[in-house]
LUMKEMAR-655181 format. One record per residue (C-alpha): z, x, y; residue in one letter. Coordinates in nm, 3 decimals. Layout:
<rs>
- w;u;v;code
- Z;X;Y;a
...
</rs>
This chain:
<rs>
- w;u;v;code
- -0.001;-0.003;0.017;m
- -0.062;0.121;0.338;s
- 0.207;0.235;0.590;p
- 0.091;-0.042;0.832;l
- 0.220;-0.329;0.537;v
- 0.544;-0.144;0.495;f
- 0.620;-0.141;0.859;a
- 0.515;-0.501;0.899;l
- 0.737;-0.586;0.602;l
- 1.042;-0.401;0.742;a
- 0.994;-0.559;1.093;i
- 1.031;-0.904;0.911;v
- 1.345;-0.797;0.689;c
- 1.522;-0.668;1.011;v
- 1.436;-1.001;1.224;g
- 1.510;-1.208;0.900;a
- 1.868;-1.023;0.865;a
- 1.921;-1.066;1.243;g
- 1.857;-1.445;1.261;l
- 2.087;-1.471;0.953;a
- 2.372;-1.263;1.019;l
- 2.387;-1.309;1.433;v
- 2.361;-1.686;1.511;p
- 2.397;-1.611;1.896;s
- 2.025;-1.478;1.852;l
- 1.926;-1.853;1.795;l
- 2.066;-1.906;2.179;g
- 2.429;-1.978;2.320;p
- 2.411;-2.346;2.365;s
- 2.352;-2.434;1.989;r
- 2.652;-2.213;1.916;a
- 2.870;-2.327;2.149;d
- 2.793;-2.693;2.058;k
- 2.887;-2.636;1.695;r
- 3.186;-2.502;1.794;i
- 3.303;-2.764;2.033;k
- 3.176;-3.002;1.781;a
- 3.431;-2.851;1.524;l
- 3.710;-2.826;1.758;q
- 3.627;-3.178;1.883;g
- 3.643;-3.293;1.512;d
- 3.973;-3.135;1.461;i
- 4.142;-3.313;1.784;q
- 4.033;-3.615;1.690;a
- 4.177;-3.580;1.306;n
- 4.496;-3.491;1.515;r
- 4.486;-3.758;1.739;r
- 4.447;-4.002;1.430;e
- 4.725;-3.838;1.219;n
- 4.947;-3.858;1.534;n
- 4.874;-4.240;1.577;a
- 4.916;-4.325;1.189;a
- 5.235;-4.146;1.184;r
- 5.328;-4.325;1.497;t
- 5.247;-4.652;1.341;r
- 5.436;-4.572;1.069;d
- 5.734;-4.488;1.252;l
- 5.682;-4.794;1.433;r
- 5.661;-5.046;1.137;r
- 5.947;-4.869;0.994;k
- 6.171;-4.952;1.272;s
- 6.069;-5.293;1.301;i
- 6.139;-5.336;0.938;q
- 6.466;-5.195;0.961;e
- 6.556;-5.412;1.259;t
- 6.423;-5.739;1.099;l
- 6.623;-5.631;0.782;k
- 6.947;-5.593;0.962;s
- 6.895;-5.914;1.147;q
- 6.830;-6.112;0.824;s
- 7.139;-5.947;0.665;e
- 7.318;-6.083;0.965;l
- 7.200;-6.441;0.926;i
- 7.295;-6.443;0.589;e
- 7.645;-6.379;0.694;k
- 7.633;-6.642;0.938;r
- 7.534;-6.853;0.669;k
- 7.862;-6.814;0.469;k
- 8.170;-6.997;0.593;r
- 8.251;-6.937;0.930;i
- 8.636;-6.847;1.022;p
- 8.792;-7.117;1.248;l
- 8.835;-6.894;1.547;q
- 8.460;-6.784;1.545;d
- 8.410;-7.188;1.531;q
- 8.620;-7.219;1.843;i
- 8.418;-6.927;1.987;f
- 8.056;-7.084;1.932;q
- 8.194;-7.425;2.092;a
- 8.278;-7.246;2.411;g
- 8.633;-7.312;2.415;m
- 8.907;-7.108;2.488;k
- 9.172;-7.221;2.260;i
- 9.335;-6.983;2.033;k
- 9.329;-7.053;1.658;r
- 9.713;-7.110;1.613;n
- 9.686;-7.367;1.898;d
- 9.400;-7.536;1.735;f
- 9.616;-7.553;1.421;i
- 9.907;-7.675;1.602;r
- 9.681;-7.952;1.762;n
- 9.591;-8.077;1.421;q
- 9.963;-8.100;1.306;v
- 10.018;-8.313;1.636;i
- 9.749;-8.541;1.555;v
- 9.817;-8.606;1.183;g
- 10.204;-8.655;1.278;v
- 10.074;-8.924;1.561;v
- 9.855;-9.097;1.310;v
- 10.148;-9.073;1.081;f
- 10.421;-9.267;1.279;i
- 10.153;-9.517;1.417;a
- 10.072;-9.607;1.040;c
- 10.432;-9.619;0.972;f
- 10.521;-9.831;1.280;l
- 10.231;-10.087;1.174;l
- 10.422;-10.101;0.840;q
- 10.168;-9.932;0.625;v
- 10.350;-9.796;0.323;p
- 10.453;-9.441;0.340;l
- 10.222;-9.327;0.077;l
- 9.922;-9.436;0.237;f
- 10.071;-9.331;0.602;a
- 10.096;-8.960;0.452;a
- 9.764;-8.972;0.342;v
- 9.614;-9.127;0.666;f
- 9.804;-8.872;0.862;g
- 9.684;-8.572;0.659;i
- 9.339;-8.698;0.664;a
- 9.317;-8.763;1.040;a
- 9.498;-8.433;1.116;g
- 9.225;-8.249;0.947;y
- 8.940;-8.428;1.005;l
- 8.952;-8.543;1.364;l
- 9.005;-8.222;1.556;p
- 8.734;-8.055;1.320;k
- 8.503;-8.342;1.401;m
- 8.546;-8.266;1.799;h
- 8.502;-7.899;1.737;l
- 8.208;-7.965;1.556;a
- 8.071;-8.207;1.832;r
- 8.154;-7.933;2.097;r
- 7.989;-7.667;1.921;r
- 7.684;-7.863;1.875;k
- 7.678;-7.983;2.232;k
- 7.685;-7.613;2.336;f
- 7.408;-7.509;2.153;q
- 7.190;-7.788;2.245;n
- 7.263;-7.712;2.624;q
- 7.202;-7.370;2.567;f
- 6.875;-7.401;2.419;l
- 6.771;-7.642;2.679;d
- 6.811;-7.342;2.940;e
- 6.689;-7.060;2.718;l
- 6.336;-7.098;2.774;p
- 6.375;-7.092;3.172;n
- 6.590;-6.774;3.103;a
- 6.319;-6.608;2.918;v
- 6.068;-6.677;3.138;e
- 6.272;-6.563;3.417;a
- 6.304;-6.232;3.247;i
- 5.924;-6.175;3.196;v
- 5.853;-6.247;3.562;r
- 6.111;-5.992;3.659;g
- 5.969;-5.745;3.406;v
- 5.579;-5.826;3.516;k
- 5.720;-5.776;3.879;s
- 5.843;-5.384;3.777;g
- 6.227;-5.460;3.734;l
- 6.397;-5.297;3.444;p
- 6.500;-5.555;3.203;i
- 6.887;-5.503;3.311;n
- 6.792;-5.617;3.666;d
- 6.597;-5.910;3.488;s
- 6.902;-6.026;3.311;m
- 7.107;-5.993;3.635;r
- 6.880;-6.227;3.787;v
- 6.905;-6.483;3.509;v
- 7.307;-6.433;3.499;a
- 7.306;-6.542;3.881;k
- 7.014;-6.827;3.907;e
- 7.011;-7.036;3.591;v
- 7.239;-7.304;3.456;k
- 7.558;-7.296;3.246;e
- 7.607;-7.192;2.960;p
- 7.336;-6.931;2.976;v
- 7.423;-6.813;3.301;k
- 7.784;-6.702;3.169;s
- 7.632;-6.579;2.825;e
- 7.366;-6.329;2.988;f
- 7.665;-6.230;3.243;q
- 7.876;-6.162;2.928;r
- 7.584;-5.921;2.797;v
- 7.563;-5.739;3.114;l
- 7.962;-5.693;3.107;d
- 7.918;-5.518;2.773;q
- 7.669;-5.305;2.909;q
- 7.919;-5.216;3.180;a
- 8.167;-5.098;2.935;v
- 7.935;-4.856;2.752;g
- 7.740;-5.045;2.502;k
- 7.368;-5.027;2.466;s
- 7.129;-5.328;2.528;m
- 7.060;-5.363;2.144;t
- 7.454;-5.367;2.078;e
- 7.538;-5.595;2.403;a
- 7.253;-5.832;2.340;v
- 7.404;-5.923;1.970;q
- 7.675;-6.091;2.145;i
- 7.433;-6.398;2.230;l
- 7.351;-6.456;1.845;f
- 7.719;-6.448;1.761;d
- 7.804;-6.685;2.027;r
- 7.511;-6.926;1.928;v
- 7.399;-6.853;1.582;p
- 7.082;-7.038;1.608;l
- 6.727;-6.913;1.509;p
- 6.587;-6.947;1.869;e
- 6.869;-6.713;1.964;v
- 6.762;-6.493;1.688;n
- 6.396;-6.440;1.799;f
- 6.526;-6.343;2.151;f
- 6.770;-6.082;1.990;v
- 6.500;-5.961;1.764;v
- 6.251;-5.908;2.028;v
- 6.496;-5.715;2.260;i
- 6.608;-5.505;1.954;t
- 6.272;-5.430;1.855;v
- 6.136;-5.315;2.205;q
- 6.458;-5.123;2.265;q
- 6.403;-4.908;1.936;q
- 6.017;-4.877;1.909;a
- 5.901;-4.975;2.255;g
- 5.629;-5.199;2.308;g
- 5.457;-5.451;2.587;n
- 5.823;-5.636;2.649;l
- 5.632;-5.894;2.892;s
- 5.390;-6.003;2.640;e
- 5.635;-6.035;2.376;a
- 5.889;-6.242;2.571;l
- 5.588;-6.442;2.709;g
- 5.514;-6.532;2.335;n
- 5.852;-6.604;2.275;l
- 5.895;-6.837;2.556;a
- 5.611;-7.025;2.440;r
- 5.746;-7.062;2.105;v
- 6.082;-7.203;2.238;l
- 5.888;-7.451;2.457;r
- 5.710;-7.575;2.138;n
- 6.006;-7.590;1.916;r
- 6.174;-7.761;2.191;k
- 5.869;-8.037;2.202;r
- 5.890;-8.081;1.819;m
- 6.285;-8.093;1.829;k
- 6.242;-8.406;2.085;q
- 5.943;-8.577;1.896;k
- 6.151;-8.538;1.570;v
- 6.462;-8.711;1.769;k
- 6.252;-8.994;1.891;a
- 6.084;-9.033;1.534;m
- 6.398;-9.071;1.390;s
- 6.610;-9.274;1.663;s
- 6.507;-9.602;1.468;e
- 6.658;-9.469;1.146;a
- 6.978;-9.343;1.336;k
- 7.006;-9.713;1.506;a
- 6.983;-9.866;1.145;s
- 7.243;-9.649;0.993;a
- 7.476;-9.715;1.321;g
- 7.458;-10.081;1.271;i
- 7.453;-10.067;0.872;i
- 7.796;-9.836;0.911;g
- 7.935;-10.073;1.172;s
- 7.858;-10.398;1.010;l
- 8.167;-10.403;0.779;p
- 8.417;-10.339;1.073;f
- 8.242;-10.634;1.273;i
- 8.266;-10.895;0.993;v
- 8.641;-10.804;0.924;a
- 8.692;-10.850;1.301;i
- 8.528;-11.179;1.335;l
- 8.692;-11.317;1.023;v
- 9.014;-11.219;1.136;t
- 8.952;-11.420;1.463;l
- 8.824;-11.691;1.309;t
- 9.086;-11.697;0.995;t
- 9.391;-11.500;1.054;p
- 9.513;-11.525;0.705;s
- 9.208;-11.447;0.513;y
- 9.247;-11.072;0.546;l
- 9.616;-11.060;0.514;l
- 9.659;-10.980;0.151;p
- 9.437;-10.647;0.215;l
- 9.739;-10.508;0.416;v
- 10.056;-10.674;0.283;q
- 9.991;-10.639;-0.094;t
- 9.970;-10.321;-0.308;p
- 9.674;-10.407;-0.501;i
- 9.488;-10.495;-0.128;g
- 9.578;-10.143;-0.010;m
- 9.417;-9.987;-0.266;f
- 9.101;-10.186;-0.273;w
- 9.130;-10.112;0.134;l
- 9.145;-9.739;0.044;g
- 8.870;-9.739;-0.193;v
- 8.667;-9.924;0.033;a
- 8.732;-9.658;0.313;a
- 8.628;-9.402;0.074;v
- 8.313;-9.571;-0.006;l
- 8.231;-9.632;0.337;m
- 8.297;-9.248;0.446;a
- 8.050;-9.188;0.146;t
- 7.790;-9.406;0.290;g
- 7.817;-9.287;0.614;a
- 7.778;-8.915;0.543;f
- 7.500;-8.994;0.323;i
- 7.332;-9.171;0.612;m
- 7.401;-8.916;0.865;n
- 7.238;-8.631;0.646;r
- 6.931;-8.878;0.587;m
- 6.845;-8.908;0.954;v
- 6.915;-8.509;0.997;q
- 6.601;-8.317;1.006;f
- 6.533;-7.916;1.011;d
- 6.284;-7.794;1.267;y
</rs>
């Protein structure tokens, strides 16, 4: 082969080796693009990994919060101590004073039955039953009334907090506005939350007193939203806005159920009061007709049986017109 061919082959080999081993000879722009693309992929992967890790941590925090609230609700479903019932009714009386009042009511009923010449055994039974049940019924009515008043005003309080947060106020200042502007009993309860924070408790710990005071699902929703936002972050105004709409919808549904069940409640009231009305009318027209019921032992016995049956029927009718919503 001629030297010219060897020289040409050598030039081609050197050029190919240069193009393969030195990418910069292809031009700086192409190499830079490849390097930037590689770096961009690494940064994108890092961002995706960080976002996924953040989502996992947030999800885990929310799950733990919901689990703790569920456990707390399960504890609330158990038998509530007397002092907690008094606290949830908004009453300031102590447990021992309430028991003393029960004893006083029982003694008064016993003396009244004794003066009416009711047999001693039945007077004692009536006194014990009245002393235990009447204060309990009063306490349950006060507790229910307090909870209804709180739920009626809670949506307004939540919406006030939403407006405060959207305007740039911290949640503490928004709650302070609620504690000054809304109606009772929400006003006092939010002030209690602020007082708990003033003594060093965190928002998560302080807001829990609302659920201790009013153990209802609506209040639990509010506590969960505040707790999750404090622990995992998020858009508080949007979450509370959705909560306010849920509370409004539940309130409308409650009023609708109440209206639909009003006829059944009226019927139950008429049926429950009918025996007493008939007894009064018979006594007015024929005074001696019902005297054997209160003057003879067998009459007193059957009168007691009738009272037990009447109480059982009233309880069943009351449960039939109660609805969960």
